[in-house]
C-alpha positions as CSV (number, residue, x, y, z in Angstrom):
1,X,17.5,-4.8,-18.7
2,X,19.4,-7.2,-21.0
3,X,22.4,-8.0,-18.9
4,X,25.0,-6.6,-16.5
5,X,25.7,-2.9,-16.7
6,X,28.8,-0.9,-15.9
7,X,28.7,1.8,-13.2
8,X,28.6,4.5,-15.9
9,X,25.7,2.8,-17.7
10,X,23.8,2.5,-14.4
11,X,24.5,6.1,-13.6
12,X,23.2,7.2,-17.0
13,X,20.1,5.0,-16.7
14,X,19.2,6.3,-13.2
15,X,19.8,9.9,-14.2
16,X,17.3,9.3,-17.0
17,X,14.9,7.7,-14.5
18,X,15.0,10.6,-12.1
19,X,14.8,13.2,-14.9
20,X,11.7,11.6,-16.5
21,X,9.9,10.9,-13.2
22,X,7.2,13.1,-12.0
23,X,8.8,15.0,-9.1
24,X,6.7,16.8,-6.5
25,X,8.3,18.8,-3.6
26,X,5.6,18.8,-1.0
27,X,4.7,22.1,0.6
28,X,5.5,22.5,4.3
29,X,7.1,20.1,6.8
30,X,5.9,16.7,7.9
31,X,6.1,14.9,11.2
32,X,5.4,11.4,12.6
33,X,2.5,11.6,15.0
34,X,1.3,8.8,17.3
35,X,-2.3,7.8,16.6
36,X,-4.8,7.0,19.3
37,X,-6.2,3.6,19.8
38,X,-8.9,2.9,17.1
39,X,-8.1,6.2,15.4
40,X,-8.6,6.4,11.7
41,X,-5.7,8.1,9.7
42,X,-5.9,11.8,9.2
43,X,-7.0,12.9,5.7
44,X,-3.6,14.6,5.3
45,X,-1.6,11.5,6.3
46,X,0.7,10.2,3.5
47,X,1.7,7.1,5.4
48,X,0.8,5.1,8.5
49,X,3.1,2.6,10.2
50,X,2.8,0.2,13.1
51,X,5.5,-0.3,15.7
52,X,4.3,-3.2,17.9
53,X,0.9,-2.1,19.2
54,X,1.5,1.6,18.5
55,X,0.5,3.3,15.2
56,X,2.0,6.5,13.8
57,X,1.0,8.6,10.8
58,X,3.1,10.9,8.7
59,X,1.2,14.2,8.5
60,X,1.8,17.9,7.7
61,X,3.4,19.6,10.8
62,X,1.3,21.9,12.9
63,X,3.0,25.2,13.5
64,X,3.6,24.3,17.2
65,X,4.7,20.7,16.5
66,X,7.8,19.8,18.5
67,X,8.5,16.5,16.7
68,X,11.3,16.0,14.2
69,X,10.3,17.8,11.0
70,X,11.0,16.5,7.5
71,X,11.0,18.0,4.0
72,X,9.3,15.6,1.5
73,X,9.8,14.9,-2.2
74,X,7.8,12.4,-4.2
75,X,8.7,10.5,-7.4
76,X,6.3,8.8,-9.7
77,X,8.3,6.9,-12.3
78,X,7.6,7.1,-16.0
79,X,6.3,3.8,-17.5
80,X,9.0,2.1,-19.6
81,X,12.0,3.2,-17.6
82,X,14.0,0.8,-15.5
83,X,14.0,2.1,-11.9
84,X,16.0,-0.9,-10.5
85,X,18.5,0.3,-7.9
86,X,17.0,3.8,-7.7
87,X,16.6,3.9,-3.9
88,X,20.2,2.9,-3.1
89,X,21.5,5.2,-5.9
90,X,19.7,8.3,-4.7
91,X,20.4,7.5,-1.1
92,X,24.1,7.4,-1.9
93,X,23.9,10.7,-3.7
94,X,22.1,12.4,-0.8
95,X,24.6,11.1,1.7
96,X,27.6,12.3,-0.4
97,X,26.1,15.6,-1.6
98,X,23.7,16.7,1.1
99,X,25.3,15.1,4.0
100,X,22.1,13.3,5.0
101,X,20.4,10.0,5.0
102,X,16.7,9.8,4.0
103,X,13.5,8.1,5.0
104,X,12.0,6.4,2.0
105,X,8.3,5.6,2.1
106,X,7.0,3.5,-0.9
107,X,3.3,3.6,-1.8
108,X,1.1,1.9,-4.4
109,X,1.1,4.0,-7.6
110,X,-2.5,5.0,-8.6
111,X,-1.7,4.3,-12.2
112,X,-1.4,0.5,-11.6
113,X,-0.5,-0.7,-15.1
114,X,1.4,-3.8,-16.1
115,X,4.1,-1.6,-17.7
116,X,4.4,0.4,-14.5
117,X,4.8,-2.9,-12.6
118,X,7.8,-3.7,-14.9
119,X,9.2,-0.2,-14.3
120,X,9.0,0.0,-10.5
121,X,6.9,-2.9,-9.2
122,X,4.0,-0.5,-9.2
123,X,5.2,1.7,-6.4
124,X,6.2,5.3,-6.1
125,X,8.5,6.9,-3.5
126,X,8.2,9.6,-0.9
127,X,11.7,10.8,0.1
128,X,12.0,12.6,3.5
129,X,15.0,14.4,5.0
130,X,15.3,16.4,8.2
131,X,14.4,20.1,7.8
132,X,17.9,21.1,8.9
133,X,19.2,19.8,5.6
134,X,16.0,20.3,3.6
135,X,17.3,22.9,1.3
136,X,20.4,20.9,0.4
137,X,18.2,17.8,0.0
138,X,16.0,19.5,-2.5
139,X,18.9,21.1,-4.3
140,X,20.7,17.7,-4.8
141,X,17.5,16.2,-6.2
142,X,16.9,19.1,-8.6
143,X,20.5,19.0,-9.7
144,X,20.2,15.3,-10.5
145,X,17.0,15.9,-12.4
146,X,18.7,18.5,-14.5
147,X,21.7,16.4,-15.5
148,X,19.7,14.3,-18.0
149,X,17.9,17.3,-19.5
150,X,14.6,15.5,-19.7
151,X,13.1,16.5,-16.3
152,X,9.4,16.8,-15.8
153,X,9.0,18.4,-12.3
154,X,5.4,19.2,-11.6
155,X,3.3,20.3,-8.7
156,X,0.8,17.5,-8.3
157,X,-2.6,17.9,-6.7
158,X,-2.6,18.1,-2.9
159,X,-6.3,17.0,-2.8
160,X,-7.6,16.6,0.7
161,X,-10.3,14.3,2.0
162,X,-13.6,16.0,2.0
């Protein structure tokens, strides 16, 4: 980015970023589940976090899970785009348009190139919203993707440990 940008310029840039990102809407719902002491993460976990001595993993929800359920979308940014400000921008759109906040989990992008580091510091995002607003959450994201006209939604592989 060469210098300051206006709100309209930022909006146009971030619409292009979301439209050219690889978007995956994950199948099923996800839940936070407490891990046992010395337990390895499940093969299906997309994140693990520690809260003091307790560890939790974010995993596909079992049919009988009684924990808060989340819908999940994932963005892998296209190299060469400028994703600065993406999290705050999308969070604001989701709050205004879907009436929800979101949990954002950043992960190390498997592509790990110098250009990707300049694009997004080498990370990708999982965005999670409560299932109660899941349809609106997905609809807002898809609407933003379509506004630039350059979207590249895909269904990535859901490879499991084996």
